[in-house]
Backbone bond lengths (Angstrom), bond angles and torsions (degrees), N, CA, C in turn:
res aa  C-N    CA-C-N  psi(-1)  N-CA   C-N-CA  omega(-1)  CA-C   N-CA-C  phi
1 M - - - 1.397 - - 1.570 106.84 -
2 N 1.206 120.57 143.41 1.481 124.57 176.13 1.511 109.07 -98.71
3 N 1.265 117.71 168.06 1.433 123.76 -172.83 1.506 112.04 -67.25
4 S 1.343 119.16 -32.88 1.434 123.45 176.63 1.542 109.82 -64.51
5 A 1.258 118.45 -41.31 1.562 124.33 179.31 1.588 107.36 -61.82
6 A 1.462 113.25 -49.41 1.410 117.38 -176.61 1.527 110.26 -59.40
7 I 1.337 116.59 -45.88 1.519 122.30 177.82 1.517 110.08 -59.08
8 G 1.335 116.19 -40.09 1.414 121.50 -178.50 1.507 112.08 -57.61
9 Y 1.367 112.13 -44.04 1.574 122.43 -177.05 1.543 105.50 -67.66
10 M 1.365 113.60 -39.69 1.485 114.74 -179.54 1.610 111.79 -70.48
11 I 1.231 116.62 -29.98 1.528 118.40 178.71 1.558 105.82 -74.23
12 L 1.341 120.77 -40.42 1.493 121.12 176.19 1.485 111.45 -60.89
13 A 1.332 115.78 -44.07 1.526 120.61 -174.53 1.640 104.84 -68.14
14 A 1.294 116.70 -41.12 1.513 116.51 -179.36 1.450 108.22 -65.36
15 K 1.268 123.04 -43.38 1.444 124.52 179.72 1.565 106.87 -58.20
16 A 1.267 117.15 -50.61 1.485 122.51 -176.68 1.469 109.37 -53.90
17 L 1.368 118.27 -28.37 1.514 120.79 -175.15 1.582 105.98 -93.38
18 G 1.301 119.91 -0.60 1.438 124.04 174.83 1.396 112.13 86.73
19 W 1.350 122.31 18.16 1.461 124.13 -177.57 1.578 108.83 -66.14
20 D 1.392 117.40 145.76 1.454 113.84 173.47 1.584 117.65 -83.19
21 K 1.195 118.09 175.04 1.512 122.19 -176.54 1.469 109.82 -63.77
22 L 1.193 125.75 -36.82 1.497 124.25 179.54 1.625 107.14 -67.80
23 E 1.331 118.73 -46.73 1.444 120.68 -178.15 1.546 108.99 -62.21
24 I 1.317 120.31 -38.47 1.435 124.03 178.23 1.555 110.78 -70.34
25 K 1.252 116.44 -38.90 1.468 115.44 172.03 1.532 117.35 -57.98
26 K 1.337 110.75 -48.63 1.452 118.82 174.45 1.524 111.86 -52.66
27 L 1.285 120.85 -45.30 1.469 125.56 -179.17 1.462 108.51 -68.88
28 D 1.391 118.92 -40.34 1.483 120.21 177.00 1.551 109.49 -57.70
29 L 1.321 119.92 -48.72 1.376 119.96 -176.30 1.488 107.71 -68.38
30 A 1.255 125.57 -37.86 1.526 125.14 175.36 1.498 107.86 -60.42
31 M 1.312 119.29 -49.61 1.436 114.39 179.00 1.476 116.41 -66.51
32 K 1.258 123.25 -32.00 1.429 120.32 172.63 1.519 111.23 -64.14
33 S 1.266 119.92 -39.75 1.515 124.12 179.26 1.554 104.69 -60.47
34 E 1.385 116.75 -52.43 1.498 118.61 -178.46 1.443 113.16 -60.08
35 M 1.311 116.36 -35.04 1.456 118.53 179.55 1.521 113.63 -72.75
36 D 1.232 115.35 -20.18 1.498 118.77 176.99 1.626 111.49 -89.22
37 F 1.341 115.72 -26.98 1.435 114.64 179.12 1.503 117.86 -117.84
38 T 1.295 119.62 12.43 1.504 122.74 179.91 1.512 107.17 -132.41
39 T 1.301 112.01 132.64 1.555 114.64 -175.59 1.520 107.43 -74.49
40 E 1.346 108.98 159.62 1.466 114.52 173.42 1.470 115.50 -54.59
41 D 1.316 113.60 -47.16 1.487 120.06 -178.65 1.595 112.78 -55.03
42 K 1.375 110.48 -46.12 1.538 117.15 174.19 1.473 107.95 -57.92
43 A 1.242 121.95 -53.09 1.583 124.20 -177.56 1.516 107.71 -54.06
44 E 1.242 116.67 -46.07 1.512 120.61 -178.08 1.560 109.99 -61.00
45 E 1.334 113.58 -43.89 1.405 121.57 178.18 1.500 116.22 -54.40
46 V 1.394 110.99 -48.35 1.413 122.06 177.92 1.541 109.34 -58.26
47 Y 1.356 114.60 -55.87 1.420 126.05 -179.19 1.541 110.53 -46.88
48 R 1.361 112.47 -54.47 1.412 117.77 -175.29 1.598 113.52 -67.79
49 S 1.284 116.39 -23.87 1.479 120.99 -178.80 1.543 112.20 -93.47
50 F 1.333 116.30 -2.57 1.621 117.16 -174.17 1.448 109.08 -81.04
């Protein structure tokens, strides 16, 4: 999966939760930052331990 698809899933999930456009945009920016500075392995580790 590429970053655009992952962010697309995130946007769909946030919309399903009723988040407004500003909240989604903030999450979008935070995700892009994490994708730039966090390895996939670390992100998967965080997901599995959540």
